[in-house]
C-alpha positions in Angstrom: 56.1 28.9 23.6 53.1 26.8 22.5 54.1 23.9 24.7 54.3 26.3 27.7 50.9 27.8 26.9 49.4 24.3 26.7 50.9 23.3 30.0 49.6 26.4 31.7 46.1 26.0 30.3 46.0 22.3 31.4 47.2 23.4 34.9 44.0 25.6 35.1 41.8 22.5 35.2 42.8 21.1 38.7 43.0 24.7 40.0 39.5 25.4 38.9 38.3 22.0 40.3 39.6 22.7 43.8 38.4 26.3 43.7 34.9 25.3 42.7 34.8 22.7 45.5 35.8 25.3 48.1 33.3 27.9 46.8 30.5 25.4 46.5 30.9 24.3 50.2 31.7 27.8 51.5 28.6 29.5 50.1 26.4 26.9 51.7 27.9 27.7 55.1 26.8 31.3 55.0 24.5 32.0 58.0 20.8 32.1 57.0 18.6 29.6 55.2 17.3 30.3 51.7 14.3 28.1 52.3 13.3 30.1 55.4 13.7 33.3 53.4 11.5 31.9 50.6 8.8 30.7 53.0 8.7 34.2 54.5 8.0 35.7 51.1 4.4 35.9 49.8 5.1 37.1 46.2 6.6 33.8 44.9 4.0 31.4 46.2 6.6 29.6 48.3 4.3 29.8 51.3 1.9 27.4 49.5 4.6 24.7 49.6 5.9 22.8 52.6 9.6 23.0 53.5 10.3 19.5 52.2 8.5 20.2 48.9 10.5 23.4 48.4 13.8 21.6 49.2 13.0 18.9 46.7 11.9 21.4 44.0 15.2 23.3 44.3 17.3 20.2 44.5 18.6 21.0 48.0 17.2 17.9 49.6 20.2 15.8 48.4 23.5 15.4 50.4 26.0 18.1 49.6 28.5 15.7 47.8 25.7 14.6 45.5 24.7 18.2 44.8 28.3 19.0 43.9 28.6 16.1 41.6 25.4 17.0 39.8 26.5 20.7 39.6 29.9 19.7 38.1 28.3 17.4 35.6 25.9 20.1 34.5 28.8 22.6 34.4 30.8 20.3 32.0 27.8 20.6 29.7 27.8 24.3 29.8 25.0 24.6 32.4 25.7 26.8 35.4 22.3 26.0 36.9 19.4 28.3 37.6 18.8 31.1 40.1 16.8 29.8 43.1 14.7 33.0 43.1 14.2 33.9 39.5 14.5 30.5 37.9 16.6 32.0 35.1 19.8 30.4 33.9 22.9 31.7 35.8 24.9 31.7 32.5 22.5 34.1 30.9 22.8 36.5 33.9 26.6 36.2 33.8 26.8 37.0 30.1 24.7 40.1 30.8 26.7 41.3 33.7 30.3 40.2 32.8 30.8 42.9 30.1 29.8 45.6 32.5 32.3 44.6 35.2 35.0 43.9 32.5 34.5 47.4 31.1 34.7 49.0 34.6 37.8 47.0 35.5 39.6 47.8 32.2 38.8 51.5 32.5 39.9 51.5 36.2 43.1 49.8 35.3 43.8 52.3 32.5 43.2 55.2 34.9 45.4 53.6 37.5 48.3 53.1 35.1 47.8 56.6 33.6 48.3 58.0 37.2 50.9 55.6 38.6 53.4 55.2 35.8 54.2 58.8 35.0 54.2 59.9 38.6 56.3 56.9 39.7 58.8 57.5 36.9 59.0 61.2 37.7 59.4 60.6 41.4 62.3 58.2 40.7 64.3 60.5 38.3 63.7 63.5 40.6 64.5 61.7 43.8 64.3 63.7 47.1 63.0 66.8 45.3 59.7 68.6 46.2 58.0 66.8 43.3 59.2 63.4 44.7 57.9 64.3 48.2 54.5 65.3 46.7 54.3 62.1 44.7 55.1 59.9 47.7 52.6 61.9 49.8 49.9 61.4 47.2 50.6 57.6 47.1 50.3 57.4 50.9 47.0 59.4 50.8 45.5 57.1 48.1 46.6 54.1 50.1 44.9 55.4 53.2 41.6 56.5 51.6 39.3 53.5 50.8 37.7 53.5 47.4 34.2 53.1 48.9 34.7 56.3 51.0 35.9 58.2 48.0 33.0 57.0 45.9 30.5 58.0 48.6 32.0 61.5 48.8 31.8 61.8 45.0 28.1 60.9 45.2 27.3 63.2 48.1 29.3 66.4 48.1 29.0 67.5 44.5 25.3 67.1 44.7 25.2 69.3 47.8 27.6 72.0 46.6 27.0 72.2 42.8 23.8 70.2 42.3 25.6 67.6 40.2 25.7 63.9 40.7 27.0 61.0 38.6 24.7 59.3 36.2 22.9 56.3 37.7 20.7 55.2 34.8 22.9 52.6 33.1 23.1 52.7 29.3 24.8 49.9 27.4 27.9 50.7 25.4 26.3 49.4 22.2 23.2 51.6 22.6 25.0 54.9 23.3 28.9 54.7 23.7 29.2 58.3 24.8 26.6 58.1 27.5 28.0 54.8 28.7 31.5 56.2 29.0 30.1 59.3 30.7 28.6 57.1 33.4 31.5 54.7 33.7 34.3 57.1 33.9 33.5 58.5 37.4 33.5 55.1 39.2 36.5 54.0 37.0 38.5 57.0 38.2 37.5 56.3 41.8 38.5 52.7 41.6 41.6 53.5 39.5 42.9 56.0 42.0 42.8 53.4 44.7 44.7 50.9 42.5 47.3 53.4 41.4 48.8 53.9 44.9 50.7 50.6 45.2 51.6 50.7 41.5 53.0 54.2 41.9 55.3 53.2 44.8 56.4 50.0 43.0 57.3 51.9 39.8 59.3 54.4 41.8 61.2 51.7 43.7 62.0 49.7 40.6 63.0 52.8 38.6 65.4 53.8 41.4 67.0 50.3 41.4 67.4 50.2 37.6 68.8 53.8 37.4 71.7 52.7 39.7 72.7 49.9 37.3 76.0 50.1 35.4 74.5 50.0 32.0 72.4 53.1 32.8 75.6 54.9 33.9 77.1 53.9 30.6 74.1 55.3 28.7 74.5 58.6 30.6 78.2 58.6 29.8 77.5 58.2 26.1 75.6 61.5 26.2 72.1 60.1 25.6 69.3 62.4 26.6 67.3 61.8 29.7 64.2 60.9 27.8 66.0 58.3 25.8 67.7 56.7 28.8 64.5 56.5 30.8 62.3 55.2 28.0 64.6 52.9 26.1 66.8 51.5 28.9 65.3 52.0 32.3 61.6 51.9 32.1 61.3 48.6 30.2 63.4 46.7 32.7 61.6 48.3 35.7 58.2 47.3 34.4 58.5 43.6 35.0 57.7 43.7 38.7 55.1 46.3 38.0 53.4 44.1 35.5 53.4 41.3 38.1 51.8 43.7 40.6 49.1 44.6 38.1 48.3 40.9 37.7 48.0 40.5 41.4 45.6 43.5 41.5 43.1 41.8 39.2 41.1 40.3 42.1 40.9 43.8 43.7 39.1 45.0 40.6 36.3 42.5 41.3 36.4 43.0 45.0 36.4 46.7 44.8 33.8 46.7 42.1 31.3 45.1 44.5 31.0 48.2 46.5 31.7 50.7 43.7 28.9 49.1 41.6 26.6 49.4 44.6 27.4 53.0 45.2 27.1 54.1 41.5 24.2 51.6 40.7 26.2 49.8 37.9 24.5 46.5 37.0 27.7 44.4 36.9 28.8 41.2 38.5 29.7 43.0 41.8 26.1 44.2 42.3 24.8 40.8 41.1 27.0 39.0 43.7 25.9 41.3 46.5 22.2 40.7 45.7 22.8 36.9 45.4 24.6 36.8 48.8 21.7 38.7 50.4 19.2 36.2 49.0 21.5 33.2 49.6 21.2 32.4 45.9 23.8 29.6 45.8 24.0 28.9 42.1 24.5 32.6 41.3 27.1 33.0 44.0 29.0 29.9 42.8 28.8 30.9 39.2 30.1 34.4 39.9 33.1 33.2 41.9 33.9 30.6 39.2 34.0 33.2 36.5 36.0 35.5 38.6 38.5 32.8 39.5 38.9 31.8 35.8 39.3 35.4 34.8 42.1 36.0 37.5 43.9 32.8 36.3 43.8 34.0 32.6 45.0 37.5 33.6 47.9 36.0 35.4 48.7 33.8 32.4 48.7 36.9 30.2 51.0 38.6 32.7 53.5 35.7 32.6 53.4 35.8 28.8 54.1 39.5 28.7 57.5 39.0 30.5 58.9 37.8 27.2 57.8 41.0 25.5 59.4 43.2 28.1 62.6 41.3 28.6 64.1 39.4 25.6 66.1 37.3 28.1 62.9 35.6 29.3 62.0 32.5 27.3 58.9 30.3 27.8 59.6 26.7 27.1 
């Protein structure tokens, strides 16, 4: 187990290297020049500098390979660089925004699982009944409705009909946990409902497959109750592909959070990334994608390790 974990952690190094290279080059190919944007602004004093002076001051006058080498060298020393606009360390901004996005993602995942697992299991054990048809229709509906549209409707129509709208003044969890959860639950439910659709269908499919196995028939023949058969014998074996799917949905939590954080005015990494892209703030964009990539890799590692807990036959060597 420990040897497997060490190998997997070492394998993250070349993956992160190639991912950082791709992101570093790609963000600089975004249409629009940050220097032109700065020269057009009067509030930062950039108009007092020539273009060449501004390029040199921001370190953008060097060839791209040299910029990348300098960035990697600084990264190895824990320096993510500084924002081109605010001159604040990128790492400082990431540490402020990452817990917000992490909280939103975790709440959305919990909401999605709370919806998908019970309905998926019920739909499988009550196959072709009215409840099964309703569950499948719900999953198709959630697949068809984008989370950003649902979030927009939640923001607009309740305020028109009932004079209520979700909280937009963000409060840190450490300052007021109740107020924080009150604000985060609505976007978490919206994002979680979008994530639950695929998980719901996967849970139903795998439960149907497991329920047809011989050992399940044997359990029924022994006179075990339905709850015991489903919980002890069927569900545990059906969850392995579902857990894999949950790991694959991790990038969607960040991708979906970009729009959801914009709609609900949540100061997380998604909103930070959107602002950085609009401003062509290359260090911030690169730092966000690097953290997101590392998070996705670690989540998938945890998913692989969880297989051994769900299925005793799985051994990590």
